[in-house]
Every structure is written in structure tokens, then in C-alpha cells.
C-alpha positions in Angstrom: 29.4 -22.3 33.4 31.3 -19.6 31.6 32.7 -22.2 29.4 29.3 -23.4 28.3 28.2 -19.9 27.6 31.3 -19.3 25.5 30.6 -22.4 23.6 27.0 -21.5 23.0 28.1 -18.0 21.8 30.5 -19.5 19.4 27.9 -21.9 18.2 25.5 -19.1 17.5 28.0 -17.2 15.4 27.7 -19.5 12.3 23.9 -19.2 12.6 24.0 -15.4 12.7 26.5 -15.3 9.8 24.2 -17.6 7.8 21.2 -15.5 8.4 23.1 -12.3 7.4 24.2 -14.1 4.2 20.6 -15.1 3.5 19.4 -11.6 4.0 22.1 -10.3 1.7 21.2 -12.9 -0.9 17.5 -11.8 -0.7 18.4 -8.2 -1.0 20.5 -8.9 -4.1 17.6 -10.7 -5.7 14.8 -8.1 -5.0 12.3 -7.6 -7.7 11.3 -4.1 -8.8 8.1 -4.3 -6.6 10.1 -5.6 -3.6 12.7 -2.8 -4.0 10.0 -0.2 -4.1 8.4 -1.5 -0.9 11.8 -1.6 0.9 12.5 2.1 -0.1 9.0 3.2 0.9 9.4 1.5 4.3 12.8 3.1 4.7 11.4 6.5 3.9 8.5 6.0 6.3 10.9 5.0 9.1 13.1 7.9 8.4 10.2 10.3 8.4 9.1 9.1 11.9 12.2 10.9 13.2 10.7 14.2 11.8 8.1 15.5 14.2 6.3 17.9 11.9 3.6 16.9 9.4 5.2 18.7 6.5 8.6 18.5 4.8 10.5 21.1 2.8 12.1 20.2 -0.5 15.6 20.4 1.2 14.5 17.9 3.9 13.2 15.5 1.2 16.6 15.8 -0.6 18.5 15.0 2.7 16.4 11.9 3.2 17.0 10.8 -0.4 20.7 11.3 0.0 20.7 9.1 3.1 19.1 6.4 1.0 21.7 7.1 -1.8 19.1 8.1 -4.4 20.3 9.9 -7.4 19.9 13.7 -7.1 18.5 14.1 -10.6 15.9 11.4 -10.0 14.9 13.2 -6.7 14.6 16.6 -8.4 12.4 15.1 -11.1 10.2 13.4 -8.5 9.8 16.7 -6.5 8.8 18.6 -9.6 6.3 16.0 -10.8 4.8 15.9 -7.3 4.5 19.7 -7.3 2.8 19.6 -10.7 0.3 16.9 -9.8 -3.1 17.5 -8.4 -2.9 17.4 -4.6 -4.3 14.2 -3.0 -6.6 16.3 -0.7 -8.7 17.3 -3.7 -9.7 13.7 -4.5 -11.1 12.9 -1.0 -14.6 13.5 0.5 -17.2 11.5 -1.4 -20.5 13.3 -2.1 -19.7 16.5 -0.3 -16.2 16.8 -1.8 -13.0 17.2 0.2 -12.6 18.9 3.5 -10.2 21.3 1.9 -9.2 22.3 -1.5 -5.4 22.7 -2.3 -3.7 24.1 -5.4 -0.1 25.0 -5.8 2.4 26.4 -8.4 6.1 26.8 -8.8 7.0 30.6 -8.8 10.4 32.0 -9.7 12.0 34.9 -7.8 13.7 35.5 -4.5 11.8 34.9 -1.3 10.9 38.5 -0.6 9.8 39.2 -4.2 7.5 36.1 -4.2 6.1 37.1 -0.8 5.3 40.6 -2.1 3.6 39.2 -5.2 1.4 36.9 -3.1 0.4 39.8 -0.7 -0.3 42.1 -3.6 -2.5 39.7 -5.5 -4.5 38.4 -2.6 -5.1 41.9 -1.2 -5.6 43.8 -4.5 -7.2 41.3 -6.8 -9.0 39.0 -4.4 -10.1 41.5 -1.8 -8.6 39.5 1.1 -6.7 40.7 4.2 -4.1 38.8 6.3 -5.3 38.1 9.8 -2.9 35.5 11.4 0.1 33.4 10.9 -0.3 29.7 11.0 2.5 27.2 11.7 3.7 27.4 8.1 1.7 30.1 6.3 -0.6 33.0 6.6 -4.4 32.9 7.0 -6.6 35.4 5.1 -10.2 36.4 5.3 -12.5 38.6 3.1 -11.8 42.3 3.6 -15.3 43.8 4.2 -14.3 47.4 4.0 -16.5 49.5 1.7 -13.6 50.8 -0.3 -12.4 47.3 -1.0 -15.9 46.2 -2.1 -16.1 49.3 -4.3 -12.7 48.8 -5.9 -13.5 45.1 -6.7 -16.9 46.1 -8.2 -14.9 48.4 -10.6 -12.9 45.5 -11.9 -10.3 42.9 -10.9 -8.0 40.3 -12.4 -9.3 37.7 -9.9 -12.5 35.7 -10.1 -13.7 36.8 -6.6 -14.4 33.2 -5.8 -11.9 33.1 -2.9 -13.7 36.1 -1.4 -16.8 34.0 -1.0 -15.1 31.7 1.5 -14.5 32.5 5.2 -10.8 31.8 5.1 -7.9 31.1 2.7 -4.4 29.9 3.8 -1.3 30.5 1.7 2.1 28.8 2.1 5.5 29.6 0.5 8.1 26.9 0.5 11.6 27.1 -1.0 12.1 24.6 -3.8 15.5 25.6 -5.1 17.7 28.6 -6.0 15.2 31.3 -7.1 12.2 29.0 -7.0 9.4 28.6 -4.5 6.3 26.5 -4.2 3.2 28.6 -3.5 0.3 26.7 -2.1 -3.3 27.9 -1.5 -5.6 26.0 0.8 -9.4 26.7 1.2 -11.4 24.8 3.9 -14.8 23.8 2.4 -16.9 23.8 5.6 -19.1 26.6 4.2 -19.7 24.7 1.0 -20.8 21.6 2.9 -23.0 23.5 5.3 -24.8 25.3 2.5 -25.3 22.2 0.4 -26.6 20.3 3.4 -29.0 23.1 4.4 -30.4 23.3 0.8 -30.7 19.5 0.7 -32.5 19.4 4.0 -34.9 22.1 2.9 -35.8 20.3 -0.3 -36.1 17.0 1.6 -38.4 18.7 4.2 -40.5 20.1 1.4 -40.8 16.5 0.0 -41.9 15.2 3.4 -44.5 17.9 3.6 -45.7 17.2 0.1 -46.1 13.5 1.0 -48.1 14.3 4.1 -50.4 16.6 2.2 -51.0 13.9 -0.5 -51.6 11.2 2.1 -54.1 13.5 3.9 -55.9 15.0 0.9 -56.4 11.9 -1.3 -59.3 9.8 0.1 -59.0 6.1 0.1 -56.0 4.0 -1.0 -52.9 3.2 1.0 -51.7 6.2 3.0 -48.1 4.9 3.1 -47.9 4.6 -0.7 -49.4 8.0 -1.1 -47.0 9.5 1.4 -44.0 7.9 -0.4 -45.3 9.2 -3.7 -44.5 12.7 -2.5 -41.5 11.9 -0.3 -39.3 9.9 -2.6 -39.1 12.5 -5.4 -38.2 15.1 -2.8 -35.4 13.0 -1.3 -34.0 12.3 -4.8 -34.1 16.0 -5.6 -32.5 16.8 -2.3 -29.6 14.4 -2.9 -29.1 15.8 -6.4 -29.1 19.4 -5.0 -26.5 18.6 -2.3 -24.1 17.0 -4.8 -24.5 19.6 -7.5 -24.1 22.6 -5.1 -21.1 21.1 -3.4 -19.3 20.1 -6.6 -20.2 23.1 -8.6 -19.1 25.5 -5.9 -15.9 23.6 -5.3 -15.1 23.8 -9.1 -15.6 27.6 -8.9 -13.2 27.9 -6.0 -10.6 25.8 -7.7 -10.8 28.0 -10.8 -10.3 31.0 -8.5 -7.3 29.4 -6.8 -5.7 28.5 -10.2 -6.3 32.1 -11.5 -4.7 33.5 -8.3 -1.6 31.2 -8.6 -1.3 32.1 -12.3 -1.4 35.8 -11.4 1.2 35.3 -8.7 3.5 33.3 -11.0 3.1 35.5 -14.1 2.0 39.0 -13.1 3.4 40.4 -16.4 0.5 38.7 -18.2 -2.1 40.7 -16.4 -2.5 44.3 -17.6 -4.2 45.7 -14.4 -1.6 44.1 -12.2 1.3 45.7 -14.2 -0.3 49.1 -14.0 -0.9 48.8 -10.3 2.7 47.7 -9.7 3.9 50.8 -11.5 1.6 53.0 -9.5 2.8 51.5 -6.2 6.4 52.1 -7.2 5.7 55.7 -8.1 4.0 56.5 -4.8 6.5 54.8 -2.4 8.0 58.2 -1.3 4.9 60.3 -1.4 3.0 61.9 1.5 -0.2 60.5 2.9 -2.3 63.2 1.1 -0.6 62.4 -2.2 -1.2 58.7 -1.7 -4.9 59.4 -1.1 -5.1 61.4 -4.3 -3.4 58.6 -6.1 -5.9 56.1 -4.8 -8.8 58.2 -6.1 -7.0 58.5 -9.5 -6.5 54.7 -9.5 -10.2 54.1 -8.9 -11.2 56.4 -11.7 -8.7 54.8 -14.1 -10.1 51.3 -13.2 -13.6 52.5 -14.2 -12.3 53.2 -17.7 -9.7 50.4 -17.9 
């Protein structure tokens, strides 16, 4: 019995060796497309060991090293990906994506970049931080009357982010002295508003069709009803798409402006002046800071 098992084990060894040689031969003869699919599958398998939905740049580098990819190629791929339009912005059909995402590479140490993000979103966009998410901070519009007054006097932002119920920012290390800053805006308010307007227009079309069918004597009531309804439905669909896409474009412009201000505050005159004022008042008393705030508001009027 043992003898037959030993013989069968030895008999299977040439088969295993042959299959391994065949596999090696196929790997040596991979086309460019085959090699890309193998690498994508290897990265997917490796990523399954990582339980979070997001990766840092260092984690991507470690995975690439395990696959023996050249460091310079990986760095180029990371930067190209960071510079590209996030995939989330291309989803969603008529109503647009569920969320808008924009990002930029910002130079500076971690604390300096964090301070610039906080300063811009609070001062220029009129937002206030309300909670920490798993990998970022959630903001909402600051409804205080002083904030509204200050923004009315002038700001470097577009005020588009303030029209949304929440904004999320994330800061991820990219390399020495570099961070990826990402802004995310859920678009539920845009969708709800567009649908509400579209439903109102469609309802008006239905009412118009009913009036036409009831008021015009003779003829086919169904055709008369459709005469009023179909233009209303077409106008409703056009309204939904135009509101959703137009509002989303405005939000994206606001996100881009905010990221530009965070990355290059030296290009914005108001921001530079406010930074200098903050530095001057760091060691002042509460009364002196209140006086400075009043002076800042007056200066903004004539700025």
C-alpha cells in the first residue's frame, strides 16, 4: 500500500515539473496586455489584505516594491493620478455624481498645510469644522452673523462651498514636504433641488394638459391632454439637467479656487494681509484682539 502511494507520488513529480515549466514558459512569453492584466490582478490580491478602502502613497509604494516595480515609475504614476480628474466626478448620469472630489499637491510640513487649510476654509469660505471623519474633517456653513457680514465685505473664495450642507477635507502625506489635499462635497442638495424644480415644472405641464383637454370642446381629449403635458415634461427634464450640471460646475470652481488658495496663499492679497494680522495678534489680550477684528473688518471694506 505504502509502496504504491510512493510510486504514484514519484509518478506525479514529472507532471508537476512539466506544469511548472509550462507556466514559466507562458510567463516568459507574456504580451504587454497579458503582463498588465497579471500585474493588475496581483495588485488586487495584495490590496485584499488591506482592510481600509483608502491607501496612502507610502502604502502604494510598499505594494509596488513587493511587485518589484521601479520606484521612479511608481512616483510618476502617483503624481499623474493625483493630477488627473477623480473618477467620482465622471459618474452619476443625468443628475451628476453623488459627490464631487477635487485635489491638489501642496508643499509644506504637515502642520503648516493643516493651518493653511483651516485658515482658508474658515476665513475665505465661511465654514466651520464640526467633526472628524475616518480620514479627514467635516465642515458645515458657519451661520454666525459676524461670519456672514465679513464674507459680504469681501473674500478670496467663491462662496460656492458655503451653499452646500457639508464639505469634507482630507490631508494625505505624499512625500517629504508634500501633501495631497482633497476636498469632497456630497451633492444630495443639488439632486434634491433639481428634482423638486423638475417635478414642479412637470406638474404644471400636467395641469396645463388637463385644462386644455377640459376647455377645448370636441376633438380627442387624450391628444389635447398630451399637447399640454409633453412640452411640460420636456421642459422639466431640461430643467433638472441644467440645474444639476450648472450647480455642480459652480461647486467645482469653488473647490478649485479653495485648493489654489491653500496651495499658493502668496498669490492672494487678502490672505497675505490676514496672515500678517494673525501673526501680530498672537500674543495680544482678548480686548486687543476684538479691536483688531473691528479694524480688519473696516480695512476689508476699503480693500
